[in-house]
Structures are given as C-alpha cells and as structure tokens.
PyMOL Python script that loads the backbone (N, CA, C, O; Angstrom):
from pymol import cmd

cmd.read_pdbstr("""\
ATOM      1  N   LYS A   1     -19.229  22.935  -6.074  1.00  0.00           N
ATOM      2  CA  LYS A   1     -19.664  22.011  -5.011  1.00  0.00           C
ATOM      3  C   LYS A   1     -18.457  21.646  -4.165  1.00  0.00           C
ATOM      4  O   LYS A   1     -17.323  21.625  -4.643  1.00  0.00           O
ATOM      5  N   ASP A   2     -18.718  21.365  -2.929  1.00  0.00           N
ATOM      6  CA  ASP A   2     -17.662  20.964  -2.024  1.00  0.00           C
ATOM      7  C   ASP A   2     -17.808  19.449  -1.741  1.00  0.00           C
ATOM      8  O   ASP A   2     -18.857  18.990  -1.289  1.00  0.00           O
ATOM      9  N   PHE A   3     -16.759  18.710  -2.011  1.00  0.00           N
ATOM     10  CA  PHE A   3     -16.805  17.289  -1.765  1.00  0.00           C
ATOM     11  C   PHE A   3     -15.767  16.942  -0.702  1.00  0.00           C
ATOM     12  O   PHE A   3     -14.641  17.439  -0.740  1.00  0.00           O
ATOM     13  N   THR A   4     -16.141  16.104   0.225  1.00  0.00           N
ATOM     14  CA  THR A   4     -15.211  15.581   1.253  1.00  0.00           C
ATOM     15  C   THR A   4     -15.026  14.100   0.955  1.00  0.00           C
ATOM     16  O   THR A   4     -16.001  13.353   0.884  1.00  0.00           O
ATOM     17  N   VAL A   5     -13.787  13.675   0.781  1.00  0.00           N
ATOM     18  CA  VAL A   5     -13.476  12.283   0.492  1.00  0.00           C
ATOM     19  C   VAL A   5     -12.763  11.748   1.731  1.00  0.00           C
ATOM     20  O   VAL A   5     -11.746  12.304   2.148  1.00  0.00           O
ATOM     21  N   GLN A   6     -13.282  10.685   2.317  1.00  0.00           N
ATOM     22  CA  GLN A   6     -12.614  10.055   3.444  1.00  0.00           C
ATOM     23  C   GLN A   6     -11.975   8.764   2.988  1.00  0.00           C
ATOM     24  O   GLN A   6     -12.619   7.924   2.360  1.00  0.00           O
ATOM     25  N   ALA A   7     -10.689   8.611   3.313  1.00  0.00           N
ATOM     26  CA  ALA A   7     -10.000   7.339   2.940  1.00  0.00           C
ATOM     27  C   ALA A   7      -9.239   6.836   4.144  1.00  0.00           C
ATOM     28  O   ALA A   7      -8.731   7.617   4.949  1.00  0.00           O
ATOM     29  N   LEU A   8      -9.166   5.525   4.258  1.00  0.00           N
ATOM     30  CA  LEU A   8      -8.451   4.943   5.380  1.00  0.00           C
ATOM     31  C   LEU A   8      -6.936   4.838   5.107  1.00  0.00           C
ATOM     32  O   LEU A   8      -6.136   4.672   6.028  1.00  0.00           O
ATOM     33  N   GLU A   9      -6.581   4.935   3.861  1.00  0.00           N
ATOM     34  CA  GLU A   9      -5.189   4.915   3.438  1.00  0.00           C
ATOM     35  C   GLU A   9      -4.840   6.193   2.732  1.00  0.00           C
ATOM     36  O   GLU A   9      -5.689   6.803   2.081  1.00  0.00           O
ATOM     37  N   PRO A  10      -3.538   6.628   2.858  1.00  0.00           N
ATOM     38  CA  PRO A  10      -3.155   7.884   2.130  1.00  0.00           C
ATOM     39  C   PRO A  10      -3.135   7.640   0.613  1.00  0.00           C
ATOM     40  O   PRO A  10      -2.854   6.535   0.150  1.00  0.00           O
ATOM     41  N   GLY A  11      -3.433   8.677  -0.131  1.00  0.00           N
ATOM     42  CA  GLY A  11      -3.424   8.529  -1.592  1.00  0.00           C
ATOM     43  C   GLY A  11      -3.690   9.872  -2.227  1.00  0.00           C
ATOM     44  O   GLY A  11      -3.701  10.905  -1.559  1.00  0.00           O
ATOM     45  N   TYR A  12      -3.903   9.841  -3.517  1.00  0.00           N
ATOM     46  CA  TYR A  12      -4.119  11.073  -4.342  1.00  0.00           C
ATOM     47  C   TYR A  12      -5.503  11.001  -4.917  1.00  0.00           C
ATOM     48  O   TYR A  12      -5.924   9.935  -5.367  1.00  0.00           O
ATOM     49  N   VAL A  13      -6.222  12.092  -4.919  1.00  0.00           N
ATOM     50  CA  VAL A  13      -7.540  12.183  -5.467  1.00  0.00           C
ATOM     51  C   VAL A  13      -7.439  12.521  -6.943  1.00  0.00           C
ATOM     52  O   VAL A  13      -6.701  13.421  -7.343  1.00  0.00           O
ATOM     53  N   GLN A  14      -8.202  11.775  -7.752  1.00  0.00           N
ATOM     54  CA  GLN A  14      -8.243  12.043  -9.190  1.00  0.00           C
ATOM     55  C   GLN A  14      -9.713  12.103  -9.671  1.00  0.00           C
ATOM     56  O   GLN A  14     -10.519  11.244  -9.315  1.00  0.00           O
ATOM     57  N   PHE A  15     -10.035  13.083 -10.449  1.00  0.00           N
ATOM     58  CA  PHE A  15     -11.327  13.149 -11.097  1.00  0.00           C
ATOM     59  C   PHE A  15     -11.153  12.615 -12.470  1.00  0.00           C
ATOM     60  O   PHE A  15     -10.171  12.910 -13.151  1.00  0.00           O
ATOM     61  N   TYR A  16     -12.159  11.783 -12.906  1.00  0.00           N
ATOM     62  CA  TYR A  16     -12.080  11.172 -14.235  1.00  0.00           C
ATOM     63  C   TYR A  16     -13.431  10.936 -14.794  1.00  0.00           C
ATOM     64  O   TYR A  16     -14.432  10.908 -14.077  1.00  0.00           O
ATOM     65  N   SER A  17     -13.456  10.760 -16.132  1.00  0.00           N
ATOM     66  CA  SER A  17     -14.666  10.416 -16.852  1.00  0.00           C
ATOM     67  C   SER A  17     -14.585   9.012 -17.355  1.00  0.00           C
ATOM     68  O   SER A  17     -13.536   8.564 -17.817  1.00  0.00           O
ATOM     69  N   ASP A  18     -15.707   8.301 -17.265  1.00  0.00           N
ATOM     70  CA  ASP A  18     -15.776   6.949 -17.788  1.00  0.00           C
ATOM     71  C   ASP A  18     -16.120   6.967 -19.249  1.00  0.00           C
ATOM     72  O   ASP A  18     -17.064   7.660 -19.629  1.00  0.00           O
ATOM     73  N   PRO A  19     -15.409   6.244 -20.101  1.00  0.00           N
ATOM     74  CA  PRO A  19     -15.695   6.252 -21.538  1.00  0.00           C
ATOM     75  C   PRO A  19     -17.162   5.778 -21.851  1.00  0.00           C
ATOM     76  O   PRO A  19     -17.751   6.178 -22.855  1.00  0.00           O
ATOM     77  N   LYS A  20     -17.708   4.938 -20.979  1.00  0.00           N
ATOM     78  CA  LYS A  20     -19.089   4.454 -21.236  1.00  0.00           C
ATOM     79  C   LYS A  20     -20.136   5.548 -20.939  1.00  0.00           C
ATOM     80  O   LYS A  20     -21.229   5.553 -21.506  1.00  0.00           O
ATOM     81  N   ASN A  21     -19.772   6.460 -20.047  1.00  0.00           N
ATOM     82  CA  ASN A  21     -20.719   7.514 -19.670  1.00  0.00           C
ATOM     83  C   ASN A  21     -19.902   8.830 -19.627  1.00  0.00           C
ATOM     84  O   ASN A  21     -19.539   9.261 -18.532  1.00  0.00           O
ATOM     85  N   PRO A  22     -19.608   9.468 -20.739  1.00  0.00           N
ATOM     86  CA  PRO A  22     -18.699  10.639 -20.722  1.00  0.00           C
ATOM     87  C   PRO A  22     -19.287  11.893 -20.063  1.00  0.00           C
ATOM     88  O   PRO A  22     -18.535  12.807 -19.726  1.00  0.00           O
ATOM     89  N   LYS A  23     -20.595  11.960 -19.873  1.00  0.00           N
ATOM     90  CA  LYS A  23     -21.181  13.143 -19.245  1.00  0.00           C
ATOM     91  C   LYS A  23     -21.002  13.156 -17.746  1.00  0.00           C
ATOM     92  O   LYS A  23     -21.137  14.198 -17.104  1.00  0.00           O
ATOM     93  N   ARG A  24     -20.700  12.012 -17.195  1.00  0.00           N
ATOM     94  CA  ARG A  24     -20.589  11.903 -15.723  1.00  0.00           C
ATOM     95  C   ARG A  24     -19.142  11.892 -15.329  1.00  0.00           C
ATOM     96  O   ARG A  24     -18.310  11.275 -15.994  1.00  0.00           O
ATOM     97  N   ARG A  25     -18.832  12.590 -14.219  1.00  0.00           N
ATOM     98  CA  ARG A  25     -17.435  12.606 -13.697  1.00  0.00           C
ATOM     99  C   ARG A  25     -17.420  11.788 -12.403  1.00  0.00           C
ATOM    100  O   ARG A  25     -18.378  11.798 -11.630  1.00  0.00           O
ATOM    101  N   TYR A  26     -16.307  11.080 -12.191  1.00  0.00           N
ATOM    102  CA  TYR A  26     -16.129  10.263 -10.998  1.00  0.00           C
ATOM    103  C   TYR A  26     -14.911  10.756 -10.223  1.00  0.00           C
ATOM    104  O   TYR A  26     -14.062  11.481 -10.742  1.00  0.00           O
ATOM    105  N   VAL A  27     -14.862  10.340  -8.983  1.00  0.00           N
ATOM    106  CA  VAL A  27     -13.750  10.646  -8.065  1.00  0.00           C
ATOM    107  C   VAL A  27     -13.066   9.311  -7.702  1.00  0.00           C
ATOM    108  O   VAL A  27     -13.748   8.362  -7.317  1.00  0.00           O
ATOM    109  N   GLY A  28     -11.778   9.233  -7.815  1.00  0.00           N
ATOM    110  CA  GLY A  28     -11.057   8.058  -7.487  1.00  0.00           C
ATOM    111  C   GLY A  28      -9.837   8.365  -6.627  1.00  0.00           C
ATOM    112  O   GLY A  28      -9.328   9.486  -6.634  1.00  0.00           O
ATOM    113  N   ILE A  29      -9.365   7.347  -5.876  1.00  0.00           N
ATOM    114  CA  ILE A  29      -8.179   7.469  -5.031  1.00  0.00           C
ATOM    115  C   ILE A  29      -7.108   6.559  -5.608  1.00  0.00           C
ATOM    116  O   ILE A  29      -7.373   5.379  -5.838  1.00  0.00           O
ATOM    117  N   VAL A  30      -5.909   7.067  -5.848  1.00  0.00           N
ATOM    118  CA  VAL A  30      -4.798   6.250  -6.320  1.00  0.00           C
ATOM    119  C   VAL A  30      -3.642   6.392  -5.325  1.00  0.00           C
ATOM    120  O   VAL A  30      -3.518   7.416  -4.653  1.00  0.00           O
ATOM    121  N   PHE A  31      -2.806   5.368  -5.238  1.00  0.00           N
ATOM    122  CA  PHE A  31      -1.695   5.425  -4.316  1.00  0.00           C
ATOM    123  C   PHE A  31      -0.440   6.133  -4.940  1.00  0.00           C
ATOM    124  O   PHE A  31       0.373   6.730  -4.235  1.00  0.00           O
ATOM    125  N   ASN A  32      -0.334   6.036  -6.255  1.00  0.00           N
ATOM    126  CA  ASN A  32       0.782   6.627  -6.961  1.00  0.00           C
ATOM    127  C   ASN A  32       0.256   7.778  -7.772  1.00  0.00           C
ATOM    128  O   ASN A  32      -0.738   7.604  -8.477  1.00  0.00           O
ATOM    129  N   PRO A  33       0.872   8.967  -7.716  1.00  0.00           N
ATOM    130  CA  PRO A  33       0.354  10.068  -8.505  1.00  0.00           C
ATOM    131  C   PRO A  33       0.430   9.909 -10.022  1.00  0.00           C
ATOM    132  O   PRO A  33      -0.237  10.635 -10.758  1.00  0.00           O
ATOM    133  N   ASP A  34       1.259   8.941 -10.497  1.00  0.00           N
ATOM    134  CA  ASP A  34       1.382   8.690 -11.907  1.00  0.00           C
ATOM    135  C   ASP A  34       0.288   7.743 -12.468  1.00  0.00           C
ATOM    136  O   ASP A  34       0.167   7.590 -13.683  1.00  0.00           O
ATOM    137  N   ASP A  35      -0.517   7.101 -11.560  1.00  0.00           N
ATOM    138  CA  ASP A  35      -1.547   6.197 -12.018  1.00  0.00           C
ATOM    139  C   ASP A  35      -2.653   6.998 -12.690  1.00  0.00           C
ATOM    140  O   ASP A  35      -2.925   8.135 -12.305  1.00  0.00           O
ATOM    141  N   LYS A  36      -3.283   6.410 -13.687  1.00  0.00           N
ATOM    142  CA  LYS A  36      -4.361   7.031 -14.426  1.00  0.00           C
ATOM    143  C   LYS A  36      -5.658   6.285 -14.233  1.00  0.00           C
ATOM    144  O   LYS A  36      -5.691   5.055 -14.236  1.00  0.00           O
ATOM    145  N   LEU A  37      -6.707   7.027 -14.069  1.00  0.00           N
ATOM    146  CA  LEU A  37      -8.075   6.433 -13.976  1.00  0.00           C
ATOM    147  C   LEU A  37      -8.893   6.871 -15.198  1.00  0.00           C
ATOM    148  O   LEU A  37      -8.680   7.979 -15.689  1.00  0.00           O
ATOM    149  N   PRO A  38      -9.787   6.075 -15.693  1.00  0.00           N
ATOM    150  CA  PRO A  38     -10.215   4.776 -15.209  1.00  0.00           C
ATOM    151  C   PRO A  38      -9.218   3.717 -15.739  1.00  0.00           C
ATOM    152  O   PRO A  38      -8.562   3.915 -16.761  1.00  0.00           O
ATOM    153  N   ARG A  39      -9.133   2.622 -15.027  1.00  0.00           N
ATOM    154  CA  ARG A  39      -8.282   1.512 -15.456  1.00  0.00           C
ATOM    155  C   ARG A  39      -9.113   0.550 -16.326  1.00  0.00           C
ATOM    156  O   ARG A  39     -10.339   0.504 -16.230  1.00  0.00           O
ATOM    157  N   ALA A  40      -8.429  -0.191 -17.149  1.00  0.00           N
ATOM    158  CA  ALA A  40      -9.093  -1.218 -17.938  1.00  0.00           C
ATOM    159  C   ALA A  40      -9.614  -2.314 -16.994  1.00  0.00           C
ATOM    160  O   ALA A  40      -8.973  -2.609 -15.985  1.00  0.00           O
ATOM    161  N   PRO A  41     -10.758  -2.912 -17.308  1.00  0.00           N
ATOM    162  CA  PRO A  41     -11.300  -3.957 -16.430  1.00  0.00           C
ATOM    163  C   PRO A  41     -10.369  -5.149 -16.269  1.00  0.00           C
ATOM    164  O   PRO A  41     -10.466  -5.890 -15.291  1.00  0.00           O
ATOM    165  N   THR A  42      -9.476  -5.333 -17.219  1.00  0.00           N
ATOM    166  CA  THR A  42      -8.548  -6.472 -17.157  1.00  0.00           C
ATOM    167  C   THR A  42      -7.297  -6.180 -16.323  1.00  0.00           C
ATOM    168  O   THR A  42      -6.553  -7.094 -15.966  1.00  0.00           O
ATOM    169  N   ASP A  43      -7.073  -4.902 -16.017  1.00  0.00           N
ATOM    170  CA  ASP A  43      -5.893  -4.533 -15.218  1.00  0.00           C
ATOM    171  C   ASP A  43      -6.077  -4.984 -13.765  1.00  0.00           C
ATOM    172  O   ASP A  43      -7.190  -4.969 -13.240  1.00  0.00           O
ATOM    173  N   PRO A  44      -4.952  -5.393 -13.111  1.00  0.00           N
ATOM    174  CA  PRO A  44      -5.072  -5.719 -11.681  1.00  0.00           C
ATOM    175  C   PRO A  44      -5.268  -4.428 -10.853  1.00  0.00           C
ATOM    176  O   PRO A  44      -4.827  -3.339 -11.220  1.00  0.00           O
ATOM    177  N   ARG A  45      -5.951  -4.625  -9.724  1.00  0.00           N
ATOM    178  CA  ARG A  45      -6.149  -3.503  -8.836  1.00  0.00           C
ATOM    179  C   ARG A  45      -4.897  -3.302  -7.957  1.00  0.00           C
ATOM    180  O   ARG A  45      -4.217  -4.253  -7.569  1.00  0.00           O
ATOM    181  N   SER A  46      -4.637  -2.049  -7.672  1.00  0.00           N
ATOM    182  CA  SER A  46      -3.543  -1.762  -6.759  1.00  0.00           C
ATOM    183  C   SER A  46      -4.095  -1.664  -5.363  1.00  0.00           C
ATOM    184  O   SER A  46      -5.055  -0.934  -5.116  1.00  0.00           O
ATOM    185  N   ARG A  47      -3.488  -2.401  -4.439  1.00  0.00           N
ATOM    186  CA  ARG A  47      -3.994  -2.452  -3.065  1.00  0.00           C
ATOM    187  C   ARG A  47      -2.810  -2.242  -2.144  1.00  0.00           C
ATOM    188  O   ARG A  47      -1.683  -2.653  -2.422  1.00  0.00           O
ATOM    189  N   ARG A  48      -3.110  -1.596  -1.055  1.00  0.00           N
ATOM    190  CA  ARG A  48      -2.119  -1.400  -0.006  1.00  0.00           C
ATOM    191  C   ARG A  48      -2.586  -2.125   1.235  1.00  0.00           C
ATOM    192  O   ARG A  48      -3.633  -1.790   1.789  1.00  0.00           O
ATOM    193  N   PHE A  49      -1.839  -3.101   1.677  1.00  0.00           N
ATOM    194  CA  PHE A  49      -2.252  -3.909   2.797  1.00  0.00           C
ATOM    195  C   PHE A  49      -1.466  -3.627   4.061  1.00  0.00           C
ATOM    196  O   PHE A  49      -1.867  -4.073   5.136  1.00  0.00           O
ATOM    197  N   GLY A  50      -0.353  -2.899   3.971  1.00  0.00           N
ATOM    198  CA  GLY A  50       0.459  -2.660   5.132  1.00  0.00           C
ATOM    199  C   GLY A  50       1.174  -3.882   5.590  1.00  0.00           C
ATOM    200  O   GLY A  50       1.372  -4.058   6.792  1.00  0.00           O
ATOM    201  N   LEU A  51       1.571  -4.735   4.693  1.00  0.00           N
ATOM    202  CA  LEU A  51       2.234  -6.040   5.015  1.00  0.00           C
ATOM    203  C   LEU A  51       3.661  -5.805   5.364  1.00  0.00           C
ATOM    204  O   LEU A  51       4.248  -4.773   5.037  1.00  0.00           O
ATOM    205  N   ILE A  52       4.230  -6.808   6.055  1.00  0.00           N
ATOM    206  CA  ILE A  52       5.656  -6.776   6.325  1.00  0.00           C
ATOM    207  C   ILE A  52       6.314  -7.897   5.592  1.00  0.00           C
ATOM    208  O   ILE A  52       5.671  -8.897   5.271  1.00  0.00           O
ATOM    209  N   ASP A  53       7.623  -7.748   5.312  1.00  0.00           N
ATOM    210  CA  ASP A  53       8.390  -8.790   4.649  1.00  0.00           C
ATOM    211  C   ASP A  53       8.795  -9.827   5.720  1.00  0.00           C
ATOM    212  O   ASP A  53       9.686  -9.591   6.536  1.00  0.00           O
ATOM    213  N   LEU A  54       8.114 -10.967   5.683  1.00  0.00           N
ATOM    214  CA  LEU A  54       8.354 -11.973   6.739  1.00  0.00           C
ATOM    215  C   LEU A  54       9.747 -12.610   6.621  1.00  0.00           C
ATOM    216  O   LEU A  54      10.337 -12.977   7.637  1.00  0.00           O
ATOM    217  N   ALA A  55      10.286 -12.748   5.386  1.00  0.00           N
ATOM    218  CA  ALA A  55      11.611 -13.296   5.262  1.00  0.00           C
ATOM    219  C   ALA A  55      12.646 -12.414   5.926  1.00  0.00           C
ATOM    220  O   ALA A  55      13.539 -12.930   6.597  1.00  0.00           O
ATOM    221  N   ALA A  56      12.562 -11.110   5.767  1.00  0.00           N
ATOM    222  CA  ALA A  56      13.501 -10.205   6.397  1.00  0.00           C
ATOM    223  C   ALA A  56      13.248 -10.180   7.890  1.00  0.00           C
ATOM    224  O   ALA A  56      14.216 -10.103   8.647  1.00  0.00           O
ATOM    225  N   TYR A  57      12.014 -10.241   8.368  1.00  0.00           N
ATOM    226  CA  TYR A  57      11.711 -10.231   9.749  1.00  0.00           C
ATOM    227  C   TYR A  57      12.279 -11.443  10.434  1.00  0.00           C
ATOM    228  O   TYR A  57      12.851 -11.339  11.519  1.00  0.00           O
ATOM    229  N   ARG A  58      12.128 -12.589   9.812  1.00  0.00           N
ATOM    230  CA  ARG A  58      12.612 -13.851  10.408  1.00  0.00           C
ATOM    231  C   ARG A  58      14.143 -13.845  10.431  1.00  0.00           C
ATOM    232  O   ARG A  58      14.741 -14.330  11.392  1.00  0.00           O
ATOM    233  N   GLY A  59      14.798 -13.294   9.370  1.00  0.00           N
ATOM    234  CA  GLY A  59      16.251 -13.201   9.369  1.00  0.00           C
ATOM    235  C   GLY A  59      16.748 -12.325  10.533  1.00  0.00           C
ATOM    236  O   GLY A  59      17.708 -12.683  11.215  1.00  0.00           O
ATOM    237  N   GLU A  60      16.114 -11.219  10.747  1.00  0.00           N
ATOM    238  CA  GLU A  60      16.528 -10.324  11.862  1.00  0.00           C
ATOM    239  C   GLU A  60      16.275 -11.008  13.222  1.00  0.00           C
ATOM    240  O   GLU A  60      17.044 -10.850  14.170  1.00  0.00           O
ATOM    241  N   LEU A  61      15.189 -11.759  13.281  1.00  0.00           N
ATOM    242  CA  LEU A  61      14.891 -12.512  14.503  1.00  0.00           C
ATOM    243  C   LEU A  61      15.955 -13.519  14.834  1.00  0.00           C
ATOM    244  O   LEU A  61      16.370 -13.639  15.986  1.00  0.00           O
ATOM    245  N   LYS A  62      16.412 -14.265  13.806  1.00  0.00           N
ATOM    246  CA  LYS A  62      17.464 -15.233  14.007  1.00  0.00           C
ATOM    247  C   LYS A  62      18.763 -14.589  14.465  1.00  0.00           C
ATOM    248  O   LYS A  62      19.460 -15.112  15.335  1.00  0.00           O
ATOM    249  N   LYS A  63      19.083 -13.417  13.851  1.00  0.00           N
ATOM    250  CA  LYS A  63      20.322 -12.690  14.211  1.00  0.00           C
ATOM    251  C   LYS A  63      20.213 -12.254  15.666  1.00  0.00           C
ATOM    252  O   LYS A  63      21.181 -12.387  16.415  1.00  0.00           O
ATOM    253  N   SER A  64      19.061 -11.738  16.085  1.00  0.00           N
ATOM    254  CA  SER A  64      18.945 -11.244  17.467  1.00  0.00           C
ATOM    255  C   SER A  64      19.007 -12.407  18.458  1.00  0.00           C
ATOM    256  O   SER A  64      19.556 -12.255  19.549  1.00  0.00           O
ATOM    257  N   ARG A  65      18.441 -13.587  18.088  1.00  0.00           N
ATOM    258  CA  ARG A  65      18.529 -14.746  18.954  1.00  0.00           C
ATOM    259  C   ARG A  65      19.964 -15.236  19.116  1.00  0.00           C
ATOM    260  O   ARG A  65      20.392 -15.575  20.219  1.00  0.00           O
ATOM    261  N   LYS A  66      20.718 -15.270  17.984  1.00  0.00           N
ATOM    262  CA  LYS A  66      22.115 -15.680  18.050  1.00  0.00           C
ATOM    263  C   LYS A  66      22.910 -14.729  18.948  1.00  0.00           C
ATOM    264  O   LYS A  66      23.742 -15.161  19.745  1.00  0.00           O
ATOM    265  N   LEU A  67      22.645 -13.464  18.809  1.00  0.00           N
ATOM    266  CA  LEU A  67      23.359 -12.431  19.640  1.00  0.00           C
ATOM    267  C   LEU A  67      23.011 -12.623  21.082  1.00  0.00           C
ATOM    268  O   LEU A  67      23.884 -12.549  21.947  1.00  0.00           O
ATOM    269  N   ALA A  68      21.746 -12.871  21.368  1.00  0.00           N
ATOM    270  CA  ALA A  68      21.306 -13.070  22.793  1.00  0.00           C
ATOM    271  C   ALA A  68      21.953 -14.327  23.375  1.00  0.00           C
ATOM    272  O   ALA A  68      22.375 -14.324  24.532  1.00  0.00           O
ATOM    273  N   MET A  69      22.036 -15.426  22.568  1.00  0.00           N
ATOM    274  CA  MET A  69      22.636 -16.643  23.056  1.00  0.00           C
ATOM    275  C   MET A  69      24.152 -16.469  23.283  1.00  0.00           C
ATOM    276  O   MET A  69      24.692 -16.992  24.258  1.00  0.00           O
ATOM    277  N   SER A  70      24.830 -15.744  22.395  1.00  0.00           N
ATOM    278  CA  SER A  70      26.278 -15.525  22.582  1.00  0.00           C
ATOM    279  C   SER A  70      26.507 -14.648  23.801  1.00  0.00           C
ATOM    280  O   SER A  70      27.466 -14.887  24.536  1.00  0.00           O
ATOM    281  N   LEU A  71      25.688 -13.659  24.047  1.00  0.00           N
ATOM    282  CA  LEU A  71      25.849 -12.808  25.258  1.00  0.00           C
ATOM    283  C   LEU A  71      25.560 -13.659  26.525  1.00  0.00           C
ATOM    284  O   LEU A  71      26.227 -13.500  27.547  1.00  0.00           O
ATOM    285  N   ARG A  72      24.590 -14.530  26.441  1.00  0.00           N
ATOM    286  CA  ARG A  72      24.247 -15.364  27.607  1.00  0.00           C
ATOM    287  C   ARG A  72      25.399 -16.307  27.901  1.00  0.00           C
ATOM    288  O   ARG A  72      25.711 -16.508  29.074  1.00  0.00           O
ATOM    289  N   GLN A  73      26.065 -16.911  26.882  1.00  0.00           N
ATOM    290  CA  GLN A  73      27.158 -17.798  27.139  1.00  0.00           C
ATOM    291  C   GLN A  73      28.397 -17.054  27.639  1.00  0.00           C
ATOM    292  O   GLN A  73      29.179 -17.603  28.414  1.00  0.00           O
ATOM    293  N   ASN A  74      28.575 -15.835  27.209  1.00  0.00           N
ATOM    294  CA  ASN A  74      29.741 -15.065  27.668  1.00  0.00           C
ATOM    295  C   ASN A  74      29.559 -14.632  29.131  1.00  0.00           C
ATOM    296  O   ASN A  74      30.548 -14.460  29.843  1.00  0.00           O
ATOM    297  N   ASN A  75      28.340 -14.459  29.578  1.00  0.00           N
ATOM    298  CA  ASN A  75      28.082 -14.045  30.950  1.00  0.00           C
ATOM    299  C   ASN A  75      28.152 -15.206  31.927  1.00  0.00           C
ATOM    300  O   ASN A  75      28.273 -14.975  33.130  1.00  0.00           O
ATOM    301  N   SER A  76      28.081 -16.438  31.459  1.00  0.00           N
ATOM    302  CA  SER A  76      28.111 -17.607  32.294  1.00  0.00           C
ATOM    303  C   SER A  76      29.505 -17.962  32.715  1.00  0.00           C
ATOM    304  O   SER A  76      29.702 -18.941  33.435  1.00  0.00           O
TER     305      SER A  76
END
""", "prot")
cmd.dss("prot")
cmd.show_as("cartoon", "prot")
cmd.util.cbc("prot")
cmd.orient("prot")
C-alpha cells in the first residue's frame, strides 16, 4: 500500500505496534530519530513550537540600542 503522510513540521516517520492491539500497525511522526514509539501514557509529549529565546533576543536588543545611542552621540 502507498501511504502519504502530511506534516506541518519536519520529522521522521515511524511504524509501530501498540501493545494493547498487536495486530494493528500505526504510523507516527517523531522529531528525533532516536525516539521510540509508542510512548508510555505518563511520558511527556515532545512538541516543536518554533519559539525564540526571549532573554537572548532582549539582550541583543539592548546591545543594539546602546550602539545606536553611542553612534548618535558621536555624530552630534
């Protein structure tokens, strides 16, 4: 059979069997190729949100503002 899996995030396709229903096979997407499916129900889910590090962003913003102010004072 030919299966097409569409995902909004990049990842790796894994085929796995659920211990509750060993005759049926499932398809899952994982972000890390070392991850194993199925996961235990108590394990946290891995999610990719595309977030940025705000602390680093704000630090760079402060540096650029200081540089801009020093250039502005030197030009005056």
